[in-house]
C-alpha positions, 0 to 999 in steps of 0.5 A: 037513868039514861036509856040505852040506844036501840041496837042497829037494825039489819038494814043499818048494818048493811048500809054501814057495810056498803059504805065501808066497801064503797070507801075501800073500793074508792081507795083501791081505785086511787091506788091503781091510778097512782100506779098507772100514772107511774107507768105513764111517767116511766114510758114518757121518760124513757121516750117510749110513749109515742110508740106505746098504746095503753089499754085499760079495762075491767071484767065487770062493774061493781054495785054499791046499791046506788040504784033502786036495785039491790046491786051490792057486790058483783056477779049474777046481776045485769044492771048497769053498775055491773055490765057497763065497764071502762075501756080506755085506749090511750097513746099510739093509734088511739086517735084513730078511734072515737072518743066515746063508743055507745051501744053494746059490744063485747070484750072479745072486740079488744084483741082484734082492735089492738091487732088492727091498731098495730096493723097486724092481720086478724088472728083466729083466736083473737075474736072476730070483730075489731071495735072499729068494725062494730062502730061502723056496723052500728053507724057510730064513730063520730065520737059523740055517742054516750056510753 
């Protein structure tokens, strides 16, 4: 008779699970993108877009074992897939910032950056250095830095 197929190995099961997770993550990103597009359109239709700054970031990256590291999931790792996060600033005041910022910076720079963009004085609870200050200290700011 016909020979039964060997059961999947543990590595095959892990690989299949990671592919499912990556696919689900991509669907979540597309969903979030559609919501952001809707918010942008609402602001535009209401005539508020030119007076509004939209900031999008994340608290951590996500690893799907695409590197040689075992970087599945999130938390407890310091690989690029975990620590290199997006920071998108668009709308009013965003043109004063470089298009891309390289180097190392902290999310604690976000609140002072927003305050600075709004022309407001620094707040003691908002962090210590605005992103523009960090860029200036590192000698960057021409917009050509790699992330």
